[in-house]
PyMOL commands that place a pseudoatom at each C-alpha (Angstrom):
pseudoatom trace, name=CA, resn=MET, resi=1, chain=A, elem=C, hetatm=0, pos=[24.218, -105.706, 238.714]
pseudoatom trace, name=CA, resn=VAL, resi=2, chain=A, elem=C, hetatm=0, pos=[25.038, -109.135, 236.966]
pseudoatom trace, name=CA, resn=ASP, resi=3, chain=A, elem=C, hetatm=0, pos=[26.968, -111.652, 238.757]
pseudoatom trace, name=CA, resn=GLY, resi=4, chain=A, elem=C, hetatm=0, pos=[29.729, -112.749, 236.618]
pseudoatom trace, name=CA, resn=GLY, resi=5, chain=A, elem=C, hetatm=0, pos=[30.346, -115.969, 238.447]
pseudoatom trace, name=CA, resn=LEU, resi=6, chain=A, elem=C, hetatm=0, pos=[26.766, -117.118, 238.044]
pseudoatom trace, name=CA, resn=SER, resi=7, chain=A, elem=C, hetatm=0, pos=[26.734, -116.107, 234.508]
pseudoatom trace, name=CA, resn=MET, resi=8, chain=A, elem=C, hetatm=0, pos=[29.807, -117.934, 233.598]
pseudoatom trace, name=CA, resn=ALA, resi=9, chain=A, elem=C, hetatm=0, pos=[28.703, -121.129, 235.658]
pseudoatom trace, name=CA, resn=ASP, resi=10, chain=A, elem=C, hetatm=0, pos=[25.367, -121.076, 233.817]
pseudoatom trace, name=CA, resn=GLY, resi=11, chain=A, elem=C, hetatm=0, pos=[27.267, -121.184, 230.620]
pseudoatom trace, name=CA, resn=GLU, resi=12, chain=A, elem=C, hetatm=0, pos=[29.530, -123.899, 231.524]
pseudoatom trace, name=CA, resn=ARG, resi=13, chain=A, elem=C, hetatm=0, pos=[26.567, -125.784, 232.602]
pseudoatom trace, name=CA, resn=ASP, resi=14, chain=A, elem=C, hetatm=0, pos=[24.889, -125.071, 229.261]
pseudoatom trace, name=CA, resn=LEU, resi=15, chain=A, elem=C, hetatm=0, pos=[27.838, -126.254, 227.329]
pseudoatom trace, name=CA, resn=ALA, resi=16, chain=A, elem=C, hetatm=0, pos=[27.908, -129.376, 229.426]
pseudoatom trace, name=CA, resn=ASP, resi=17, chain=A, elem=C, hetatm=0, pos=[24.293, -130.224, 228.783]
pseudoatom trace, name=CA, resn=SER, resi=18, chain=A, elem=C, hetatm=0, pos=[24.648, -129.832, 225.044]
pseudoatom trace, name=CA, resn=GLY, resi=19, chain=A, elem=C, hetatm=0, pos=[27.713, -132.376, 224.976]
pseudoatom trace, name=CA, resn=VAL, resi=20, chain=A, elem=C, hetatm=0, pos=[30.537, -129.807, 224.751]
pseudoatom trace, name=CA, resn=PRO, resi=21, chain=A, elem=C, hetatm=0, pos=[33.374, -130.617, 226.823]
pseudoatom trace, name=CA, resn=LEU, resi=22, chain=A, elem=C, hetatm=0, pos=[35.068, -127.720, 228.569]
pseudoatom trace, name=CA, resn=PRO, resi=23, chain=A, elem=C, hetatm=0, pos=[39.116, -127.635, 227.340]
pseudoatom trace, name=CA, resn=PRO, resi=24, chain=A, elem=C, hetatm=0, pos=[41.287, -128.843, 229.801]
pseudoatom trace, name=CA, resn=ARG, resi=25, chain=A, elem=C, hetatm=0, pos=[43.219, -125.859, 230.056]
pseudoatom trace, name=CA, resn=TYR, resi=26, chain=A, elem=C, hetatm=0, pos=[40.194, -123.865, 231.049]
pseudoatom trace, name=CA, resn=ARG, resi=27, chain=A, elem=C, hetatm=0, pos=[39.130, -126.247, 233.503]
pseudoatom trace, name=CA, resn=ALA, resi=28, chain=A, elem=C, hetatm=0, pos=[42.447, -126.011, 234.976]
pseudoatom trace, name=CA, resn=PHE, resi=29, chain=A, elem=C, hetatm=0, pos=[42.520, -122.281, 235.363]
pseudoatom trace, name=CA, resn=LEU, resi=30, chain=A, elem=C, hetatm=0, pos=[38.827, -122.445, 236.733]
pseudoatom trace, name=CA, resn=GLN, resi=31, chain=A, elem=C, hetatm=0, pos=[39.929, -124.877, 239.232]
pseudoatom trace, name=CA, resn=ALA, resi=32, chain=A, elem=C, hetatm=0, pos=[42.835, -122.633, 240.391]
pseudoatom trace, name=CA, resn=ALA, resi=33, chain=A, elem=C, hetatm=0, pos=[40.626, -119.502, 240.532]
pseudoatom trace, name=CA, resn=LEU, resi=34, chain=A, elem=C, hetatm=0, pos=[38.311, -121.295, 242.761]
pseudoatom trace, name=CA, resn=ASN, resi=35, chain=A, elem=C, hetatm=0, pos=[40.588, -122.938, 244.949]
pseudoatom trace, name=CA, resn=LEU, resi=36, chain=A, elem=C, hetatm=0, pos=[44.063, -120.858, 245.226]
pseudoatom trace, name=CA, resn=SER, resi=37, chain=A, elem=C, hetatm=0, pos=[44.314, -118.203, 247.762]
pseudoatom trace, name=CA, resn=PRO, resi=38, chain=A, elem=C, hetatm=0, pos=[45.533, -114.538, 246.828]
pseudoatom trace, name=CA, resn=ALA, resi=39, chain=A, elem=C, hetatm=0, pos=[48.714, -115.197, 248.723]
pseudoatom trace, name=CA, resn=THR, resi=40, chain=A, elem=C, hetatm=0, pos=[49.476, -118.355, 246.375]
pseudoatom trace, name=CA, resn=TRP, resi=41, chain=A, elem=C, hetatm=0, pos=[48.452, -116.117, 243.362]
pseudoatom trace, name=CA, resn=ALA, resi=42, chain=A, elem=C, hetatm=0, pos=[50.944, -113.468, 244.269]
pseudoatom trace, name=CA, resn=ARG, resi=43, chain=A, elem=C, hetatm=0, pos=[53.859, -116.267, 244.202]
pseudoatom trace, name=CA, resn=GLU, resi=44, chain=A, elem=C, hetatm=0, pos=[54.061, -116.585, 240.569]
pseudoatom trace, name=CA, resn=ASP, resi=45, chain=A, elem=C, hetatm=0, pos=[56.133, -119.825, 240.587]
pseudoatom trace, name=CA, resn=GLU, resi=46, chain=A, elem=C, hetatm=0, pos=[53.889, -121.552, 242.995]
pseudoatom trace, name=CA, resn=ALA, resi=47, chain=A, elem=C, hetatm=0, pos=[50.659, -120.455, 241.101]
pseudoatom trace, name=CA, resn=LEU, resi=48, chain=A, elem=C, hetatm=0, pos=[52.261, -121.877, 238.004]
pseudoatom trace, name=CA, resn=ASP, resi=49, chain=A, elem=C, hetatm=0, pos=[52.982, -125.062, 239.717]
pseudoatom trace, name=CA, resn=ARG, resi=50, chain=A, elem=C, hetatm=0, pos=[49.481, -125.388, 240.923]
pseudoatom trace, name=CA, resn=LEU, resi=51, chain=A, elem=C, hetatm=0, pos=[48.146, -124.681, 237.430]
pseudoatom trace, name=CA, resn=ASP, resi=52, chain=A, elem=C, hetatm=0, pos=[50.230, -127.361, 235.674]
pseudoatom trace, name=CA, resn=LEU, resi=53, chain=A, elem=C, hetatm=0, pos=[48.900, -129.746, 238.500]
pseudoatom trace, name=CA, resn=PHE, resi=54, chain=A, elem=C, hetatm=0, pos=[45.181, -128.768, 237.874]
pseudoatom trace, name=CA, resn=HIS, resi=55, chain=A, elem=C, hetatm=0, pos=[45.766, -128.981, 234.009]
pseudoatom trace, name=CA, resn=ALA, resi=56, chain=A, elem=C, hetatm=0, pos=[47.279, -132.408, 234.302]
pseudoatom trace, name=CA, resn=ASN, resi=57, chain=A, elem=C, hetatm=0, pos=[44.148, -133.537, 236.367]
pseudoatom trace, name=CA, resn=ALA, resi=58, chain=A, elem=C, hetatm=0, pos=[41.805, -132.033, 233.879]
pseudoatom trace, name=CA, resn=GLN, resi=59, chain=A, elem=C, hetatm=0, pos=[43.649, -133.796, 231.055]
pseudoatom trace, name=CA, resn=ALA, resi=60, chain=A, elem=C, hetatm=0, pos=[43.502, -137.091, 232.902]
pseudoatom trace, name=CA, resn=GLY, resi=61, chain=A, elem=C, hetatm=0, pos=[39.682, -136.700, 232.963]
pseudoatom trace, name=CA, resn=PRO, resi=62, chain=A, elem=C, hetatm=0, pos=[37.260, -137.932, 236.052]
pseudoatom trace, name=CA, resn=ALA, resi=63, chain=A, elem=C, hetatm=0, pos=[38.412, -140.132, 238.415]
pseudoatom trace, name=CA, resn=THR, resi=64, chain=A, elem=C, hetatm=0, pos=[36.724, -143.767, 238.532]
pseudoatom trace, name=CA, resn=LEU, resi=65, chain=A, elem=C, hetatm=0, pos=[36.058, -145.081, 241.820]
pseudoatom trace, name=CA, resn=THR, resi=66, chain=A, elem=C, hetatm=0, pos=[36.722, -148.692, 242.446]
pseudoatom trace, name=CA, resn=PRO, resi=67, chain=A, elem=C, hetatm=0, pos=[35.945, -150.148, 245.752]
pseudoatom trace, name=CA, resn=THR, resi=68, chain=A, elem=C, hetatm=0, pos=[38.834, -151.158, 247.738]
pseudoatom trace, name=CA, resn=ALA, resi=69, chain=A, elem=C, hetatm=0, pos=[36.991, -153.759, 249.936]
pseudoatom trace, name=CA, resn=PRO, resi=70, chain=A, elem=C, hetatm=0, pos=[33.958, -155.763, 249.372]
pseudoatom trace, name=CA, resn=PRO, resi=71, chain=A, elem=C, hetatm=0, pos=[30.791, -154.595, 250.656]
pseudoatom trace, name=CA, resn=PRO, resi=72, chain=A, elem=C, hetatm=0, pos=[29.881, -155.932, 254.342]
pseudoatom trace, name=CA, resn=PRO, resi=73, chain=A, elem=C, hetatm=0, pos=[27.990, -159.176, 254.499]
pseudoatom trace, name=CA, resn=ASP, resi=74, chain=A, elem=C, hetatm=0, pos=[24.126, -158.885, 254.934]
pseudoatom trace, name=CA, resn=HIS, resi=75, chain=A, elem=C, hetatm=0, pos=[24.440, -160.415, 258.567]
pseudoatom trace, name=CA, resn=VAL, resi=76, chain=A, elem=C, hetatm=0, pos=[26.156, -157.001, 259.844]
pseudoatom trace, name=CA, resn=TRP, resi=77, chain=A, elem=C, hetatm=0, pos=[22.916, -155.416, 260.491]
pseudoatom trace, name=CA, resn=ARG, resi=78, chain=A, elem=C, hetatm=0, pos=[20.472, -157.523, 262.377]
pseudoatom trace, name=CA, resn=PRO, resi=79, chain=A, elem=C, hetatm=0, pos=[17.778, -155.445, 264.197]
pseudoatom trace, name=CA, resn=ALA, resi=80, chain=A, elem=C, hetatm=0, pos=[16.248, -158.431, 265.605]
pseudoatom trace, name=CA, resn=THR, resi=81, chain=A, elem=C, hetatm=0, pos=[19.403, -159.335, 267.631]
pseudoatom trace, name=CA, resn=PHE, resi=82, chain=A, elem=C, hetatm=0, pos=[19.831, -155.943, 268.906]
pseudoatom trace, name=CA, resn=GLU, resi=83, chain=A, elem=C, hetatm=0, pos=[16.169, -156.270, 270.186]
pseudoatom trace, name=CA, resn=ARG, resi=84, chain=A, elem=C, hetatm=0, pos=[17.094, -159.410, 272.019]
pseudoatom trace, name=CA, resn=GLN, resi=85, chain=A, elem=C, hetatm=0, pos=[19.893, -157.596, 273.777]
pseudoatom trace, name=CA, resn=ARG, resi=86, chain=A, elem=C, hetatm=0, pos=[18.074, -154.795, 274.925]
pseudoatom trace, name=CA, resn=ARG, resi=87, chain=A, elem=C, hetatm=0, pos=[15.349, -157.229, 276.337]
pseudoatom trace, name=CA, resn=HIS, resi=88, chain=A, elem=C, hetatm=0, pos=[18.221, -159.201, 278.027]
pseudoatom trace, name=CA, resn=LEU, resi=89, chain=A, elem=C, hetatm=0, pos=[19.637, -155.807, 279.273]
pseudoatom trace, name=CA, resn=ARG, resi=90, chain=A, elem=C, hetatm=0, pos=[16.356, -154.672, 280.731]
pseudoatom trace, name=CA, resn=GLU, resi=91, chain=A, elem=C, hetatm=0, pos=[16.047, -158.186, 282.642]
pseudoatom trace, name=CA, resn=VAL, resi=92, chain=A, elem=C, hetatm=0, pos=[19.238, -157.888, 284.459]
pseudoatom trace, name=CA, resn=PRO, resi=93, chain=A, elem=C, hetatm=0, pos=[18.666, -157.371, 288.086]
pseudoatom trace, name=CA, resn=SER, resi=94, chain=A, elem=C, hetatm=0, pos=[20.131, -154.323, 289.672]
for i in range(1, 94): cmd.bond("trace and resi %d" % i, "trace and resi %d" % (i + 1))
show_as sticks, trace
zoom trace
């Protein structure tokens, strides 16, 4: 038996590798099919609302991540300091 999901994913991967983007409505439906529960699909209004959201997201394209904070300074990780602290703790009399 052929797994239709794997065949579909292979076809989508082939399209992506060849530079052909998937249409936004198709990506929206695929995202809905993979993420919505049968109970949500049974409620037509809710399913259509979710499809609208997925479609808007697919049209917007991939998100670009921008850092919200600068990276930590280099002095945050200092193994030598930790080693001095460990030695000091071993020297404390009990």
